[in-house]
N, C-alpha and C positions, 0 to 999 in steps of 0.2 A: 569278461566276456564266461558265459556261463557252458556248461558241459553241452547244452543243446547245439550251442554255435560252433563246437569247436569239431575241425575236420575228422571224418572217419577214415581209417585206411585199412587193406588187406596186403597180408602176405603170409608166404609159407615160410617156416623159419626152421632151425633146428634149435633145440633148449640146450643151452651150453652148462648153466648153473642157476642156482636160487639163492635167496637170502633173506634171512627173515627180516619182515618189516611190522613193527608193533606187535599187537597179540595174534593177529591172524593173518596178515595181509604178508605177501613176499613180493620180492623184485626179482624179475627174472632176466636173467643174462641171454639174448637170443644173436642168433647168426641168420638173415634173412636172404632169400634169395633176391629180392628186389631193392630193401631197405641196407643192407649189409649188417653190421654189429650195431646192437641198441638194446636198451633196457626198457621194460615195463613193469608197471604194478599189476598183481595179480590179487584183486581183493577178496579175502575170506579163502585164500589157497589153503590155509593150514586147517581150516574147520573140516570135519568129518563130513559135512554137510555141503561141502563146496561144490560148486557149479561145474568147476573144471575138472574135478577128480583127479587121475593121473594123469591126465593129459599133458600137463605142464612140469611134469617130472623131469629130471635131465636126462639127456641123450636122446631124446624123441623127435620126430618130425612132426611138425604140426601146421595146421591152416589156422591163421588168426584174424581175428578182427580188432582193432585198436581205435582208441580215440587219440589223437595225437595230443601230444603234452604240449604245453609253453614252455618247458625247458628240456632238458635231457630225458625225464621219464614219461612214456605214454602209457596207455592204461589199458589192459586187455579185457575186451568183452566177450568175447566168443572166441572158442578153442575147438578145432575138429581134429581127433589126432589122424595122422595118415599113416605114420610107422612107429609106434610106441617100443623102443627096445630098451627102455630103463630099467624095467623089471627084472628082464632076463641078464641084463649085465649086472644089476645089481646084486644079484643071487650069485655072482662068482667073484672074490675078491680080487683074483689077478686080473679079469676083466674090467671090474668097476674101477680099479686104480690106473689100469691103460687109458680107459675112457675119461678119467678126470686129469691126465696128462694132456689127452688129445685136446679136451674142452678148454684147458688153461692156455696150450699153445695157440689156438686157434683165436682167443682174446689177443695174444702178441701179434699173430699175423695178420689181423685185419683192425685197425683203428676204430673206435666207437665215433664215427662221422658220418653215418646214414649214407656210405658210397657202397653200393654193390660190390662183391668179389665172389662172380660164379666160381673161379676155380677153386677157392678156400672153402665155400660152399659146398660144392659138390664133393669136393674132399674130404671134408667134415663128415657129410652124410653119409657118403659111403664106408668112411672108417668105422662109424657106429653101427652101421649095418652090417659090415663084414665081422664085427665081434659077437652077433648074435646067428648070422647065418650060414658061416662058412667053415667053422671048425679050425679057422687057423690060432696059431699060437698068438695069444692078445698082445703080447709085449714084440713081437714082431709086426703085429699091425700097428701098433703104437710108433714102433721106430721107422716103418715105411712111411707112416704118416707123417712124423717129423722131417725125415728126409725131402718128401714130397712138398710139404709146405713151405721150407725152405728154398726150395725151386721156383716157387711162384713168387717168394719174396725177392729173389734176385740174390740169395746167397747161400746157395748149396753149396756143400763142401766138394772142392774137385776130386774127382776117383779115377779119374782113365788119363788125366795128364797133369803136369808139375804145374801146382797153384801160382808158383811164383814165377817160372819163366815159359811156360806153356808147353814143355816137352811131352810129346805122348810117351805111353807108358804105363804099366801097373807099378808106379813105385812103391817102394815099401814104407817110406817114413811117412808120419801124418802129422802135421803142424797146425792145431786150430788156427791160431793168430795169423799164419801165412794163407790160411783158407784151404787146408785139405792137404792131399796127397803132395809130397815135393821128392823131387829128384836128388841124387846125391850130391851134386854140386850146389845145389840152395837150401839143403838141409840144416835149419838153424839148431842151436843147442837146446835141448830138451823136448826133440822131436820124439812123439811115440814111434814105435816101430811094431804095428800089429803084424800078425800072423797073414799070409798071403789069402787063407780060407775068410779070414775075417773082413778084409778088404773087398774080396767076391761077393760075402755076403750082403756089405752095404750096396754094392753094385746091383746086386740083384733086388734087393728093397727098394732102392730107386725106382725101378723099373716096372716092379710089382710080378718079378719071376718067383713066384711062390713055390714052384717045384723045386729050386735051387735053395730058395732060401730056408724052405722047411728041412733040408738035409744036412744044414748047420747043426754042429754040436753045443753045448751048453757053453763051453770056453770060446767059442766064435761068435756067439750070440752075445755074450757078457761084454768081449770087447768091443763089439762093433756098437752095442748100447751104449756103453761109456764115451766112446768118440764121438756118437751121433748127438747124444745129450750134451756133450760140453760144446759141441760145434753151434747148436741150437742156443744154449744158453750165452755163449761169447757174444754172438751175433745179434742177439734180442736184447742184450745188455743187461738181463736179468735173471736170477735161477728160475728154474721151475719148482716152485713148492711143492706141488704134488708128486714130484720124482721119489720124494723120500718114503713114499708110502708102497712103491712098486716094490712086489718080491723078486729077488734075484736067485 
């Protein structure tokens, strides 16, 4: 079956990552509004004369026309920028590394099966835009994304009740294998005991209470970030490789 008889489709998508293919082409990892997560070849993307220009750079929001592939890979034929965040994000190392973690996490949250996940799509698009439009600390945006992403996946840490017995309260201990905060009676050996302010920060990040989140000091942010990352990686069953580049 030739290209002329293969199906065309359109979708608006967030660009997560790009990978080199041959001398000039790239494979683009995309999270589409209607198609879920998929990959596509962008021919000639790495040439200076590329018709796509910077529109397929990571972290941007684009409207695409594609030729449906026979297998897992489609082919991009047109790309129109809707909101191109990549340049501004890449100019700041902290924002860039936070965006890389968000992109990797999105790939964990949405299987590459062409099934739409509008919640994660909107969450990812909103996070990339927040990195360039809000002035919020990039690492707080990243941690909020991880918490909210886990909530859509059904494995967010319990923060306001015991993960084991369900007892309400702002419990002091936190055990990743147990599912989050645990009461005194259910606390397993080796559980972390974060400060109450760190637990409060995680609750604020989960609901997007940026006023309270931004008031947290460096120790609280570091402690909360460690617990959030540990919980995400435990439940996604793989480390987030890009986390090691994030400055703390």
